[in-house]
C-alpha angles and dihedrals in degrees: 000000000000130000095255122124118211117212123193108223128202133150092262126113090238089059090057090050089051092051092048091052093047092047094055091049093047091050092050095046098036093243131147129238132227112194110206128190126178129221117193121258125254120276098181100252121157111267091014093129093064091047092050092048091052092047092051091049094049092045093052090049089053092049091049091051092051092047090051091049092062097037092110090071090065096217125142109269129183130177132214136181117212126199124217136020111010093218095052094041096051092045090051093046091053096053110126091005127127097234145354118215123193134171128236126205090217109122102182138284111335093359103086146003123294111262107282128239092252093065093045090050090053092050093046096047101043120108093213135048113289126211117202115200115198124208089262128117105238096161093114095046125100134194138056121240124202129185113225127196102156096253127129090252089052089057089055090050091050092051091050093046094047092050091050094047091048092048091052096041090238134131124263121225115195112199125201120186136192136186126204118248108278104242132143099262094174092226094311120134122242113258113270093234091054093052092045092049093049089050091048095047092049091049091050093050090047091052091051091050095055099033095101094054093077091067095045096042109025093170096047116111108223124191123190120209127185120191137167116233144059109338096217094051092046093050092047092050093052090042091060089080099031132089094224140014120199124198134170128240118218096201113133136182132006094308104026091053086076092057125082125206116251092252094053092045093049092050092048094047093065108022118200097177143349105315130200122200113200128193 
C-alpha cells in the first residue's frame, strides 16, 4: 500500500467537498492525490467517437480545474480518466492506495435522495478504506465517532478513527451498542438485572477495545458511550453533530468483499456527516 489518496471527481458540488476533505488530509499526512474521473465505455453507436472525444476533452479540463483549485496546498497531484463502469474503474484505481474518497449528493434527512447503490457498491468493493463525503457543510462540527463491536474489523476502525481525531485535534467518541434478546415478551419488561448486565458487559468490552489508545495518543480525549438500540441509528444520530463517523465493514474474500454489514449500509444510506468505512 502506498500513501496516495484516490478522489472520485465529477462536476457535482459533493465532489468538490470530497476533494476539499481529501486535500486537507493529504496536506496533514504528506500524502499525494490522484484525481480520477470516469467516461462511459463505448456501445458502438453511430457518431460515438466524436461524442467520446468531446467527453474526454471536457473531463480533462474539469480535472485540470480541480487540480488548479487546490494548488495552494503544494501537494503532489495527478489526474486520470477511466473508461467504463464507474464502480469498477474507481475500485481498480484504488487498489494498493491508502484511501478512496468519493462524494455523495445526499444533503441530509428530507433534503436529498438516499445514498444510491453505486456508492454503496464502491464502498463494498474497494480494497482500501473509503470516505464518503455528503453534500453537507460540516466545517463547524467537531468530534470523531467510531462504532465498536469488539471484532477485528472494529479494531481497524478504532485505529483509523483515533488517528483522524488526533490529526484534527478533536475528541474521539467510541460507541458500543447492545440489543436485548428478541423474544416474545408479551408486553412484559426485561428484568432489571438482565438490562444492567448487558449494559455492563458492553461497557467492559468497549473499555478493552480502546484501552491501548491512551499509550498511542496520550493527548487524545476519548469518551466511551454505551447505548441500547440499533447500531446504525445510534451512530447516525451521534454523527449528526460530528465531523466524521467511522464504521467497519465485515466483507471478506473475493465475493464477500462486495457485501457490507447491515450497520455500515444503514449509516451510508442516510449520511449525517463525512463517513469512513474501514475493512
